[in-house]
matplotlib code that plots the C-alpha trace (Angstrom):
import matplotlib.pyplot as plt

x = [118.2, 119.1, 121.5, 118.5, 116.7, 119.7, 120.1, 116.5, 116.8, 119.7, 117.9, 114.8, 117.0, 118.8, 115.4, 113.8, 111.0, 109.7, 108.0, 104.4, 103.6, 100.2, 100.8, 104.2, 102.5, 99.7, 102.1, 103.9, 100.9, 99.4, 102.7, 102.6, 99.0, 99.2, 102.7, 103.4, 105.7, 109.0, 110.6, 110.5, 113.5, 112.5, 115.1, 113.0, 109.8, 109.8, 108.0, 108.2, 111.4, 112.9, 112.5, 114.1, 117.0, 117.4, 117.5, 120.2, 122.3, 122.1, 122.9, 126.2, 126.9, 126.8, 129.7, 127.3, 126.8, 123.4, 121.9, 118.5, 116.5, 113.0, 111.6, 112.3, 113.4, 116.4, 117.6, 119.7, 121.6, 122.3, 123.7, 125.7, 127.2, 128.1, 129.8, 131.7, 132.7, 134.2, 135.9, 133.7, 132.9, 129.4, 127.8, 124.9, 122.9, 119.2, 116.4, 112.9, 111.5, 109.0, 109.8, 113.6, 112.8, 110.6, 113.3, 115.1, 118.3, 118.6, 119.5, 122.6, 125.7, 125.2, 125.3, 122.2, 122.0, 119.1, 118.7, 120.5, 124.2, 126.6, 129.4, 131.0, 129.2, 130.9, 127.8, 124.2, 121.1, 118.1, 114.8, 114.1, 110.8, 111.4, 113.7, 114.2, 115.1, 116.1, 119.3, 119.6, 118.7, 117.1, 114.7, 114.8, 112.4, 113.7, 112.2, 113.0, 112.2, 115.1, 117.3, 119.1, 122.4, 122.5, 122.6, 125.7, 128.0, 128.7, 131.3, 129.2, 125.5, 123.1, 119.8, 116.9, 114.2, 111.1, 110.9, 107.3, 108.5, 111.0, 109.4, 110.4, 111.2, 111.5, 108.0, 106.4, 108.2, 107.3, 103.7, 103.9, 105.5, 102.6, 100.0, 101.7, 102.1, 99.5, 99.9, 101.7, 102.8, 106.2, 108.7, 111.5, 113.9, 113.7, 117.2, 118.0, 121.0, 122.8, 125.9, 128.4, 129.7, 132.4, 134.1, 136.4, 137.2, 140.9, 142.8, 139.8, 140.7, 137.6, 137.6, 135.0, 133.7, 134.4, 131.3, 129.5, 129.6, 132.5, 130.5, 126.8, 125.1, 121.5, 119.4, 116.2, 113.4, 111.3, 108.4]
y = [76.2, 76.7, 79.5, 81.5, 81.3, 82.3, 85.4, 86.4, 85.9, 88.2, 90.9, 90.7, 90.9, 94.0, 95.6, 94.6, 92.8, 89.3, 89.3, 89.0, 92.7, 93.5, 97.1, 96.2, 93.3, 95.5, 98.2, 95.4, 93.9, 97.4, 98.3, 95.0, 95.5, 99.0, 98.8, 102.4, 104.2, 105.5, 108.9, 109.1, 111.1, 113.9, 112.9, 110.0, 111.9, 112.5, 110.7, 109.7, 110.3, 112.1, 109.1, 106.9, 109.2, 109.5, 105.7, 105.3, 108.0, 106.4, 102.9, 104.4, 106.2, 102.9, 101.7, 99.5, 100.0, 100.3, 100.1, 100.8, 98.7, 99.5, 96.0, 92.5, 91.1, 93.3, 92.0, 89.0, 91.0, 93.7, 91.1, 89.3, 92.7, 93.4, 90.1, 90.5, 94.1, 92.8, 89.9, 87.5, 84.0, 83.7, 81.7, 82.7, 81.1, 81.9, 80.7, 79.8, 83.2, 83.1, 86.7, 85.7, 82.4, 84.0, 86.3, 85.3, 83.8, 81.7, 84.8, 85.0, 82.6, 82.6, 79.1, 79.2, 77.1, 77.0, 76.7, 77.9, 78.5, 76.2, 78.8, 77.8, 80.3, 83.5, 85.0, 85.1, 87.0, 87.8, 89.6, 92.2, 92.7, 96.4, 99.2, 102.2, 105.5, 107.4, 105.1, 102.9, 99.9, 96.6, 94.4, 90.7, 88.3, 84.7, 81.5, 79.2, 81.9, 84.0, 82.0, 84.0, 82.1, 84.1, 87.3, 86.4, 83.6, 84.6, 87.0, 89.1, 89.7, 91.2, 92.3, 93.0, 95.4, 96.7, 100.6, 100.5, 98.7, 101.4, 103.2, 106.4, 105.0, 101.6, 102.0, 101.9, 98.7, 97.2, 98.0, 96.1, 93.1, 93.1, 93.3, 90.6, 88.0, 89.0, 90.7, 88.4, 86.1, 87.3, 85.4, 83.8, 86.6, 90.0, 91.2, 94.7, 95.2, 98.5, 98.1, 95.5, 93.8, 96.0, 96.6, 99.2, 97.4, 96.9, 100.2, 102.0, 100.7, 100.0, 96.4, 95.2, 91.6, 91.3, 89.3, 88.7, 89.8, 92.3, 93.5, 94.5, 95.5, 96.7, 96.3, 98.6, 97.5, 100.6, 98.7]
z = [131.9, 128.4, 127.3, 125.9, 129.2, 131.0, 128.8, 129.3, 133.0, 133.2, 131.1, 133.5, 136.6, 135.2, 134.5, 137.7, 136.1, 135.9, 132.5, 133.9, 134.6, 133.2, 132.0, 130.4, 128.5, 127.4, 126.1, 124.1, 122.7, 121.6, 119.8, 118.0, 117.0, 115.8, 114.2, 114.7, 112.2, 113.3, 112.2, 108.5, 107.0, 104.6, 102.0, 100.5, 100.4, 96.6, 93.8, 90.1, 88.4, 91.2, 93.5, 90.9, 90.5, 94.4, 94.5, 91.9, 93.6, 96.9, 95.3, 93.8, 97.0, 98.9, 96.5, 94.4, 90.6, 89.0, 85.4, 84.0, 81.5, 79.9, 80.3, 81.9, 78.6, 78.7, 82.0, 80.8, 78.2, 80.9, 83.3, 80.7, 79.8, 83.4, 83.9, 80.7, 81.6, 84.8, 83.3, 85.2, 84.2, 82.3, 85.1, 87.2, 90.0, 90.9, 92.7, 91.7, 91.2, 88.3, 87.4, 86.7, 85.1, 82.6, 81.2, 78.0, 79.3, 76.2, 74.2, 76.1, 76.6, 80.4, 82.2, 84.6, 87.6, 90.3, 94.0, 97.1, 97.0, 98.8, 98.7, 95.4, 93.2, 91.9, 90.6, 91.7, 90.8, 93.0, 92.5, 95.3, 97.0, 96.9, 97.2, 99.3, 97.8, 100.9, 101.3, 98.0, 100.1, 98.6, 100.4, 99.8, 101.3, 102.0, 100.4, 97.4, 95.1, 96.3, 98.7, 101.4, 100.7, 97.4, 99.3, 101.1, 99.6, 96.0, 95.4, 93.0, 93.7, 91.1, 92.3, 89.9, 91.2, 89.4, 89.3, 90.6, 93.7, 94.8, 97.7, 99.5, 102.9, 104.9, 106.5, 103.1, 102.2, 105.7, 104.9, 101.7, 103.4, 105.9, 103.2, 101.1, 104.0, 106.4, 109.7, 112.1, 109.2, 108.1, 105.9, 107.9, 107.0, 105.4, 104.2, 103.9, 101.6, 101.0, 98.8, 98.8, 102.1, 103.8, 106.9, 108.4, 111.6, 110.8, 111.2, 109.7, 106.3, 104.1, 103.1, 100.5, 100.6, 104.4, 105.3, 101.8, 98.3, 97.3, 94.4, 94.1, 90.9, 90.7, 87.6, 87.7, 85.4, 84.3, 82.9]

ax = plt.figure().add_subplot(projection="3d")
ax.plot(x, y, z, "-o")
ax.set_aspect("equal")
plt.show()
């Protein structure tokens, strides 16, 4: 028996089930099929400029920074300015995302490299699948376009998100993921990122960069 089988056996034993109960299986299958929504907080139920303003406020509340540009063409200069203002090297790693690759990076002095991070990159940029106004969270789906290693290994993570992709709540973004990939066919991972990595485990002292980037910067494209 593998460790996985052993864990599931212990869970079944504690619940007093064996995993083959017809009614329990029907309940699970029904829930997976219908994908019912959970409780949706009222805070995010706004639209237009009010939703964008809430998203930016919640991003800053989570100890990240945010800037707004009017078109994708302005993203490279905005990122170059962010790196310069924080005295960071003019280097940037990204995946194969076509939206990022189409931006005019040659207009900056940034040195661009491509592909997953091996842990030696200080700065990385990803393009978010969407954003959540109620919490200032960004949803990133894994793949060669936006490797998950860029979310966790570099010290400084920059995330680009289109204003039109910022939803009110998590459930709305999950619906978009299901629509984009097809029900029952999810990407390997969906990462929800709210602010830089932080921990208060040691004497309740807040430490940034505990398990990932110590700095998160969000660029909202209002195109």
